[in-house]
C-alpha positions in Angstrom: -0.2 0.3 0.0 2.8 2.2 0.8 4.6 1.8 -2.1 1.2 2.6 -4.7 0.8 5.7 -2.4 4.6 6.6 -3.0 4.0 5.7 -6.9 1.1 7.8 -7.6 2.2 11.0 -5.6 -0.4 10.6 -3.2 1.1 12.1 0.4 3.3 14.7 0.6 4.3 13.8 4.5 4.8 10.5 6.5 5.1 9.9 10.6 5.6 6.7 10.8 5.6 5.2 14.5 9.1 3.0 15.7 7.8 0.6 18.1 10.8 -2.0 17.4 14.0 -3.8 19.4 15.0 -6.2 16.4 13.3 -10.2 17.0 10.9 -8.5 19.9 8.4 -6.6 17.8 5.4 -8.6 18.0 6.1 -9.0 22.2 6.0 -5.0 22.5 2.9 -3.7 20.2 1.1 -7.4 20.5 0.7 -7.2 16.9 2.1 -10.2 14.6 3.7 -8.8 11.6 6.3 -9.9 9.1 9.5 -7.6 9.9 10.8 -7.8 6.8 7.9 -5.4 5.2 8.0 -3.3 8.4 11.8 -3.0 7.4 10.8 -2.6 3.8 8.5 0.1 4.1 11.0 2.1 6.5 13.8 1.6 3.2 10.7 3.4 1.2 9.8 6.0 3.3 13.8 6.8 3.6 14.3 6.7 -0.5 11.2 8.6 -1.0 11.6 12.3 -2.3 9.2 13.4 0.5 9.3 14.9 3.8 9.4 12.2 6.9 9.5 11.4 10.8 10.2 8.4 12.5 9.0 8.6 16.2 9.1 6.5 19.3 8.3 6.3 23.0 10.9 5.9 25.0 9.7 4.2 28.8 12.5 4.3 31.9 
């Protein structure tokens, strides 16, 4: 979906929450997704020509 949106120039800004420790994404978020797709999304965003930000939450 993200790749399609970028190819069609349908977005001009992306903000993505990063809730990821390699190998523990499902445990932290309680959501099961293929980590490869998550990494691919990050790469798509970083290589796009649009403004973006990555956000995270730190719990101490």
